[in-house]
N, C-alpha and C positions, 0 to 999 in steps of 0.2 A: 200322390202316392205311395201308398201301401203304410200311412199317416193314419192316427186315430185324434180325434176334436171330442171332449166333452164338454165345450164350451157354454150351450144351451141348456137352460136350468126354466123347464116349462112353469115352474111357481110364480114367478116374473113378468108371466106373458098368460096369463087367466085371472080374473078375478070371478070367483061366486056366492055365493051363500055358503057352504058347504066346504068343510073343511079341503086342503088342498089331498091330503090322502082318499079322500072317497069321491077321488073323479078318477076315472077312467079315461086311459089314453088308447088312441088306436095309432098305426102308421101303414101311409101306401106311397104309392111312385118307386120305392127303392130301386137300382136297377145298378148303379156304379160303387152305390155302397152301402155299407152295410149300416141300421138305424135299428138301435136300441132305447127304449126308454127307462129307467132305473124306476122299480114299481115302488122304493123307499123313498127315493131322495127327487122321482122327478126329473131326473138329469140322462139328456142325450147322447148316448154316446155315435160316434159316425167313425164309421173303419170304411178307407179305403182301397182298392183292390192293388195290384201290383202289373198289373196289363195296361187297364184299357182308364180314358181320358174321357172328359166328356162334361155333361151337365144331367144332375138327376132332378127334379120339382117335387118335392116332397110333400105330401099331405096330411097333416098331424087332425086329427079328427078326435073332442072329448066330452066327455059323457058325461050328466052328475045324478043320483040316485034315482031322481025324477024322469030322466027319461029325456034332459033338456042336451041339445047338439051344439056345439059350436067347433067350424073347421075354416082351419090357416095352412096356408104354408109358405114353404121357404125354396131356393134354390142353394144350390149345393154345386161347385165349380171344383171337376174332381182333374189337375194339374200332373207335368210329370216332375219328380223330383232327380235331386240330383243334375249332374252336368251331361251334357251331350260328347260322345267320341270325338275326337278330332283328326284327322285326315291329314296329314303329310304332304306336299308335293308327289304326286304317280308318275313314276316311272314310263318317257316313249318307248314302246315296245317292238321291233320290227319282227314281222313273222312272214316267212315265205309262201304263196297259196300251194297249197296242194301240198304241206308237210305235215309230220307228226305235229300232235297236241302237244302245249308249252306247259311250262308249272310256274307259277310264280306265288311266292308268300306275300302275303299280307299282311302283317302281324308286325310286321317292321314298321308299319307306313299308319300306324294307328294309335292310339294313347287316349286314355281316360283318369281321369282321377280321380274315378272314387269304384271304380271297375277294372279288374285286370281283365290285361290284353287276350287270355283267353277262357273267357265268359264274354267276348262279342260275338256278335254271330253276322254273316257276312251275305250282302245279297246284290245280285249283279245283272241285268238289264244292258242288250246289247243291240247292236241294229243290226237291219238285214245284211247278208255279206260276211257275217263272222260269227262263229260258235263258239259261247259264255258259258261253264258253267261254277260254281263253289262248291265246295268241299270241304266244311271247318273253317280255317283261316290260310286255302290254298286256291286259284284262283285258274282255271285250266283253259284256254282259248288255243283253236285252231280255225283258218280260218283256209276255206274249201277252194281246189283249184279253180282256176278263169279270173278270180277274183283280184282287181287292182284297188289304185287311191290308198284312202285311211280309212279306221271306223275308229268309232271311240265305244267305248263299254262307262255306264253307269255302277258307278261301285258304293253301295250303301254298307257304316258300319251301326249297328243296332246295340245297346247294352240292356239289358236285363229290366230295366222301368220302364222301356219303351223309347227314348232319348235316343236320335240316330241322327248321322251327320253323313252326304253322298260328298264323292270329289269324283270325278271323269278323268278316264286315261286310253290315252291318245295309240293309236294301233296300227304302226306303216307296215302298207304289206308291199311284200319284194315277189317280183316277180320271178319263176321258175326258170332258167334258160340250159339247162343241164339235160340233154338228151336223153330218154332210155335208154338202155345197152343190153344187148341181150347174149344169154348162155347160153348155145345150141350143142342138145347133143343126138349122135345118129345111131343107131343099131337097128336086128331083126326085128322082126316083129314077134314077137311071143309066141303067136295061133299059126298065122296063115304065112307059109314061106317065103312065098314071091313078094309078099310087100317088105319097105323098110320105113321104120320108125323114128320121125324129128320129134325130138323134144326138145321147145323152145321155155326162156329162162328168161321172165322181163324184170331189168332191174330196178321198176316201180310201177304202180297201176296205172295201166292204159287206156286211155277213156273210150277205146273201143279194140276187139279181136286183132293181132297183126297180120299184116300181106305178106303170102308166103308166094312163092316162084320157084318150081323147079327146072330149071331149063328153058326159062323165059317161058312156064306155063304158070298160069296161076293154079290155087290147089285150095282146099279147103280144109279152113283150121277148124279145132275141136278147142276149145277151151273145159280146160279140166277140174275137176270141185279141188282142187289145193292150188290154184292160182296162175298156172301154168300150162301151154297151151302142147297140143301134137298135130302131126301133121303124119299122114301114110300114102307112100308113093310106090308106085310098080315098078321090081326088076324080075321079073321073071325069069327062068334057069333057061329059057332056050336064048336068051341076051347070052350070047356068046363074049369070050375076050374083055378085056377093060372097059369101063363106063366111066368117063370123068362126069359129075354132078352138078354139076353151077347151081347152089341155095341161094335164094336173096329173102332177108325178110326187113320187116321195113314198120316201123309204128311209131304210132302219138300218143305223148301221155296228155296229163288233163293239162300241163301247162301251153300246150300247143307243138311241140316241139319234136320231132322227131328225130329219131332214131333209126340207125341201121346197120345192119349185120348182112355181112359174104362169106361162104364157105364152098371150098373145093373138096369134094367128097369124093374117090377112087372106088368102085365096086366089082369086082370080082367074082365066080362062081370057079371055087376049084375041085380038083378031082383027085382019086388017089394016087396020081405023079408029083404033088405038090407043084410048083414053081417060081416066078419071080411076077409083083405085082408091085407097079411104075405108081409112085405117090403127085400128088399134086403139085409138089417139088420136086422140079428139075435135079437134083441131088442128091435125093435119096429115094432107094427102094427095096420095097418086100421082099424075101427071098422065103420061104416056106415050104420050108423038108419034107423029101416027100410021106416020114416017121408023123411030121404033124398035119399031112392032110387027111382031110375024108369027106370019099363024094357028099354032095350036097352041101356045102360047106360056103358058106359066102364069105368074102373077104371086103372090110370097113376097112378104109384109110383115109385118114384126115390129119390136120393138123389143130393144135389146143391154140385157144385165143386164150390173151391177158387175163382174163379173169377165168378161165378154165384149169390152169397150172396145180400142178398139185404146189402143195408147200417147199417141197428139198428139190423144185426144178430152176432153182437159181436164175430164172431167167430164160429159159427155153433156148431151145425150139426144144415142144414134146408133143409127140404124134400120138394117136388116138388109134390102134391094133385093133380089129376085133374078129374071131375066127367061127367061137363058139358061142352065139348069143348075151355074149356078156360074162360066160362063164371061163373060166381060168386054163389056161393050155396045158395041155400034159406034153406036149413036146416043145420043145424051140423053136423059136423062130430071130431071124436077123435081119434088121435092120441096115440096109450098107448107102452110106455115106459118100458121095462121091463130088471133091469138092473142084469148084468151079476153076 
């Protein structure tokens, strides 16, 4: 491929009463090669392309001045030139099902004596149960959640002359055994005063919406566009005194692992006189002063989980206190601790 041949002199293959210069030649049948007959020398020039291989059946027609013709043919075989790439032993890869896409550089595993590594092109074929693609010289691989066992990828390196070599890579699938975790945030509903809003953030993608129970009653869960979840439950102003709310959240990831989270939240409507709010922790009490209290305020108090702690918490415990729908308090409140 990519070569030129000028070894055919047509004068050596034709006999006619007329002079060679008076004969007219025409060519047909060429597809893979270019064929040119020089008018002065009758030498045939064959030029092979640089990409395709195969066989051409070339037909030569010669005509003398009297109109007599003769037809003959020959076969041209176009083969690849240069050496094929060599792929060294590919590594065995371990991927966790349902995890993020992994990248593997392929250039270190290929060599071609007559082609720079950056000019090689790569292709990949993947068995069912694994997702693979190639961009440049990088292989991107991921395993959908729920897959087990191993899968084989067939990688092919090809040089510009069309020479190619293939090799197989084995991918071992590791099962995800880490259950999802849940970050919970409780606050007033932004519009309806009698509703309390629970926001749920899962540490990984779930195979279905989580289940939520408020005081052992199943709740309707709304999946939001940002991948989080929301539950609204009622706490009307007519409900006086402290209310201890028992929240339980559970959900499964794509690996079948179940994660659970429980949270105790204290709710209490305030009036203009302020007062004390007991927390779910018996060693803690929230004191709302008369100056901080406002009619229609709902005090919300709960302990933050490990994944919800602020960076400067030094390990907690840390409590969430809300009186003004998440806005900053104008007047201070106090948290009183009672050592056991």
